[in-house]
C-alpha positions in Angstrom: -48.6 -11.3 15.4 -45.4 -10.2 13.4 -43.0 -12.9 12.5 -39.4 -12.6 13.6 -36.9 -12.5 10.7 -35.0 -15.7 10.1 -31.3 -16.0 10.9 -29.3 -14.1 8.3 -32.4 -12.0 7.3 -32.0 -8.2 6.7 -33.7 -5.6 8.8 -35.4 -2.5 7.4 -32.1 -0.7 7.2 -30.7 -3.4 4.9 -28.1 -4.6 7.4 -28.0 -8.4 7.9 -28.9 -9.5 11.4 -29.6 -12.6 13.3 -32.6 -12.8 15.4 -32.1 -12.3 19.1 -28.7 -10.6 18.8 -27.7 -7.0 19.1 -26.5 -5.2 16.0 -23.6 -3.5 17.9 -20.7 -4.9 19.7 -19.7 -3.4 23.0 -17.3 -0.5 22.3 -13.9 -1.0 23.7 -12.2 2.2 25.0 -9.1 3.5 23.3 -7.1 2.9 26.5 -8.3 -0.7 26.8 -7.3 -1.3 23.2 -3.9 0.1 23.9 -3.4 -2.0 27.0 -4.5 -5.1 25.2 -1.9 -4.5 22.5 0.8 -3.7 25.1 -0.1 -6.9 27.0 0.8 -9.0 23.9 4.2 -7.4 23.4 6.1 -4.1 23.6 5.3 -1.5 21.0 7.0 1.7 19.9 5.2 4.9 20.3 4.9 5.2 16.5 3.6 1.7 16.1 1.0 1.9 18.8 -0.2 5.3 17.5 -0.6 3.8 14.0 -2.6 0.8 15.4 -4.9 3.0 17.5 -5.4 5.9 15.0 -8.5 4.4 13.4 -10.2 4.0 16.8 -9.4 7.4 18.1 -11.9 10.2 18.0 -9.2 12.8 17.3 -5.4 13.0 17.0 -5.4 15.0 20.2 -7.1 12.1 22.1 -4.5 9.7 20.7 -1.5 11.9 21.7 -2.9 12.4 25.2 -3.4 8.6 25.6 0.1 7.8 24.3 1.7 10.4 26.7 -0.3 9.0 29.6 0.8 5.4 28.8 4.4 6.6 28.7 4.1 8.5 32.0 2.4 5.4 33.6 5.2 3.2 32.5 3.0 1.0 30.2 4.7 2.3 27.1 8.5 2.5 26.9 10.7 3.1 23.8 13.7 1.7 25.8 11.9 -1.6 26.5 10.6 -1.8 23.0 14.1 -1.3 21.6 15.6 -3.9 23.9 12.8 -6.3 23.0 13.3 -5.8 19.3 17.0 -6.3 19.6 16.5 -9.5 21.5 13.9 -10.9 19.1 15.5 -9.9 15.8 19.2 -10.0 16.8 19.4 -13.7 16.9 20.5 -14.8 13.4 20.4 -11.3 11.9 23.1 -8.7 11.5 23.3 -5.3 13.0 22.3 -3.4 9.9 19.0 -5.2 9.6 18.2 -4.7 13.2 19.2 -1.0 13.0 17.0 -0.5 10.0 14.0 -2.0 11.8 14.6 0.2 14.8 14.8 3.2 12.6 11.6 2.1 10.8 9.8 2.1 14.2 11.0 5.6 14.9 13.4 4.8 17.7 15.9 7.6 18.5 19.4 6.7 17.4 20.7 7.9 20.8 18.6 5.2 22.4 19.4 2.4 19.9 23.1 3.2 19.6 24.3 1.4 22.8 22.0 -1.6 22.0 23.5 -1.9 18.5 27.0 -1.5 19.8 26.4 -4.4 22.2 24.9 -6.5 19.3 27.9 -5.7 17.1 30.2 -7.4 19.7 28.6 -10.8 18.9 28.2 -10.3 15.2 30.7 -13.0 14.1 29.1 -15.6 16.4 25.6 -14.7 15.2 26.8 -15.0 11.6 28.2 -18.4 12.3 24.9 -19.4 14.0 22.8 -18.2 11.0 25.2 -20.0 8.6 25.0 -23.3 10.5 21.2 -23.3 10.5 21.2 -23.1 6.7 24.4 -24.8 5.5 26.2 -28.0 6.5 29.7 -27.4 5.3 32.3 -25.1 3.9 31.5 -24.2 0.3 33.0 -26.5 -2.3 33.3 -24.0 -5.1 33.1 -20.3 -5.9 29.3 -20.4 -6.8 28.4 -22.1 -3.5 30.5 -19.6 -1.6 28.8 -16.6 -3.3 25.4 -18.3 -2.4 26.4 -18.5 1.3 27.7 -15.0 1.4 24.5 -13.7 -0.2 22.5 -15.5 2.4 24.4 -13.8 5.2 24.2 -10.4 3.5 20.4 -10.8 3.2 20.3 -11.5 7.0 21.9 -8.1 7.6 25.5 -9.0 8.2 28.2 -6.6 7.0 30.6 -7.5 4.2 33.4 -7.1 6.8 31.8 -9.7 9.1 31.1 -12.1 6.3 34.8 -11.8 5.1 36.0 -12.4 8.7 33.7 -15.4 9.0 35.0 -17.1 5.8 38.6 -16.3 6.6 38.2 -17.9 10.1 36.4 -20.9 8.4 39.3 -21.3 6.0 41.9 -21.3 8.9 39.7 -23.7 10.8 39.3 -21.3 13.7 35.5 -21.8 14.0 35.6 -25.6 14.3 33.6 -26.2 11.0 34.7 -28.4 8.2 
């Protein structure tokens, strides 16, 4: 009577296996993987393609699936762009959000109106980002440069930052 290998023992092919368990996990279809990813959050066409590429049998299979998901309404560049603007827009400037949309391969014609809307609240969002980090108007030039650099790193334009500090100096923003 042959003995069963102990847990963690290696089979004849050299692959470690536990006794009583299958060596293969059930295969998840490419479509199921895509739907699982889309259930978590919106994805751009480019991002979803990149994540699924290693699981696809061919590029053709992947492109057909992506097209089918778009036609079925599961995948939408418009929804992705709106979602990204909502998630990233709070506390970040237009240039940073625009760069991320471009990085995800979103068409500028699609992102333009969203960024224009975001631009309208740029000063208020700069104020909000500044308030989360700093507790008062800069006392000297070095501190002011530090605060300006912080806002620039968050993607706010130099024009917005200058307007923000001018409004602060005049007391228009209610900060002290």
